[in-house]
C-alpha positions in Angstrom: 169.9 149.5 94.1 172.7 151.5 92.5 172.2 154.3 95.0 172.7 151.8 97.9 175.9 150.4 96.3 177.3 153.9 95.8 176.3 154.9 99.4 178.0 151.8 100.8 181.2 152.4 98.7 181.2 156.0 99.9 180.9 154.9 103.6 183.6 152.3 103.1 185.9 155.0 101.8 184.9 157.9 104.0 184.7 156.1 107.4 188.5 155.3 107.7 189.3 158.8 106.7 187.1 160.2 109.4 188.4 157.8 112.0 192.0 158.9 111.1 191.1 162.4 112.1 190.9 161.2 115.7 193.9 159.0 115.9 197.3 160.2 117.2 199.9 160.9 114.6 202.9 160.6 117.0 204.4 157.6 118.6 207.4 157.0 120.8 209.2 153.9 122.0 211.8 153.6 124.8 213.4 150.7 126.6 216.1 150.7 129.3 218.4 148.3 131.0 221.0 148.5 133.8 224.5 147.3 133.0 227.1 146.4 135.6 229.8 148.7 134.2 230.8 152.3 134.9 229.0 154.9 132.8 232.2 156.1 131.0 232.9 152.6 129.7 229.3 152.1 128.5 229.1 155.5 126.9 232.5 155.1 125.1 231.2 151.8 123.6 227.8 153.2 122.6 229.0 156.3 120.8 230.5 154.2 118.0 227.8 153.4 115.6 229.7 150.4 114.2 229.3 148.8 117.6 225.5 148.6 117.1 226.3 145.7 114.7 227.2 143.7 117.9 223.9 144.2 119.7 221.2 145.6 117.4 218.6 143.0 116.3 218.3 144.6 112.9 222.0 144.3 112.2 221.8 140.5 112.5 218.6 139.9 110.6 220.3 139.8 107.2 223.9 138.5 107.2 224.2 139.6 103.5 223.2 143.2 104.3 225.4 145.7 102.5 226.8 148.3 104.9 228.7 151.5 104.1 230.2 154.1 106.4 231.0 157.8 105.9 233.0 160.0 108.3 234.7 159.2 111.6 232.8 156.8 113.8 232.0 158.2 117.2 231.7 161.8 116.0 228.9 164.0 114.8 228.2 163.5 111.1 229.2 159.8 111.0 226.8 157.9 108.8 226.1 154.2 108.8 224.1 153.1 105.7 222.5 149.8 105.0 220.8 148.0 102.1 219.1 144.7 102.4 217.0 142.5 100.1 214.9 141.7 103.3 211.8 143.9 102.9 211.6 144.3 106.7 215.1 146.0 106.7 215.0 147.8 103.3 217.4 150.6 102.7 218.4 153.5 104.9 221.0 155.2 106.9 221.7 156.4 110.5 223.6 159.6 111.3 225.1 160.8 114.5 223.5 164.2 114.9 224.6 165.2 118.4 226.8 163.9 121.2 226.5 165.1 124.7 229.7 163.5 126.0 229.1 160.9 128.7 225.3 161.4 128.6 223.5 161.1 125.2 223.9 160.3 121.6 221.2 161.6 119.2 220.7 159.9 115.8 218.7 160.6 112.7 217.3 157.5 111.0 216.5 158.0 107.3 214.5 155.2 105.7 214.4 155.0 101.9 212.8 151.6 101.3 210.3 150.0 101.7 209.0 153.5 102.8 210.4 156.9 103.2 210.7 158.6 106.5 213.1 160.5 108.8 212.9 159.9 112.5 215.0 160.8 115.6 216.5 158.1 117.9 218.8 158.3 120.9 220.9 156.4 123.4 221.1 157.8 127.0 223.4 156.7 129.8 222.7 157.5 133.5 224.8 156.6 136.5 223.0 154.2 138.8 226.1 153.6 141.0 229.8 153.7 140.6 229.7 150.4 138.6 226.2 150.4 137.2 224.8 152.4 134.3 221.3 152.7 133.0 221.0 152.7 129.2 217.9 154.1 127.5 217.3 153.4 123.9 214.5 155.4 122.3 212.9 156.3 119.0 210.0 158.5 118.0 208.1 159.2 114.8 205.1 160.7 113.2 202.6 159.4 110.7 200.7 162.1 108.9 197.0 161.9 108.1 195.7 159.6 106.7 198.6 157.2 107.1 198.2 157.5 110.9 195.3 155.1 110.4 198.0 152.4 110.3 198.7 153.1 114.0 195.5 151.2 114.7 197.1 148.1 113.2 200.8 148.4 113.9 201.9 148.4 117.5 205.2 150.2 117.3 205.5 150.1 121.1 205.5 146.3 121.0 207.3 145.6 117.7 210.1 148.2 118.0 210.1 147.9 121.8 210.8 144.2 121.7 213.7 144.7 119.3 215.1 147.4 121.5 214.8 145.2 124.6 216.5 142.3 122.8 219.3 144.6 121.7 219.8 146.0 125.2 219.8 142.5 126.6 222.6 141.6 124.1 224.4 144.8 125.0 224.3 144.0 128.7 225.7 140.5 128.1 228.4 141.8 125.8 229.6 144.6 128.1 229.5 142.5 131.3 231.7 139.7 129.9 
């Protein structure tokens, strides 16, 4: 009887670890929207991290969130940090790592609480027509073994993707006013 219990416990512990060997470790999410404004106007708005407070879903989830800023907004090296008692938001910071003027802004997201990770994110603008701009908002990440097992239970594409889309919808409304 004891052997059966030990065998069952070993299977319960081992099976998820074996499954995790075959699960992807990387994930990526991207959403896009077309805004009825010229590309230079859209890009000039997006490159300022503080403007994300006007359209990012996460910036509005906790009105008591503590925010601090370091550097010159709209330039490489600018850091926007946040700290929230809401466990979904936690504590972290976002830094502008690279700006390809008129085209792309690359960020580094550093999460400290409720978990630690560093992930790249970006905003891209593309001309659709003289008065229309496509904006792409993307994020990617990696979960090392055996934590990648969580990717079976967390749908980043849906969860983060929905937040990106809601933010892009707000951005469109804001810029087209």
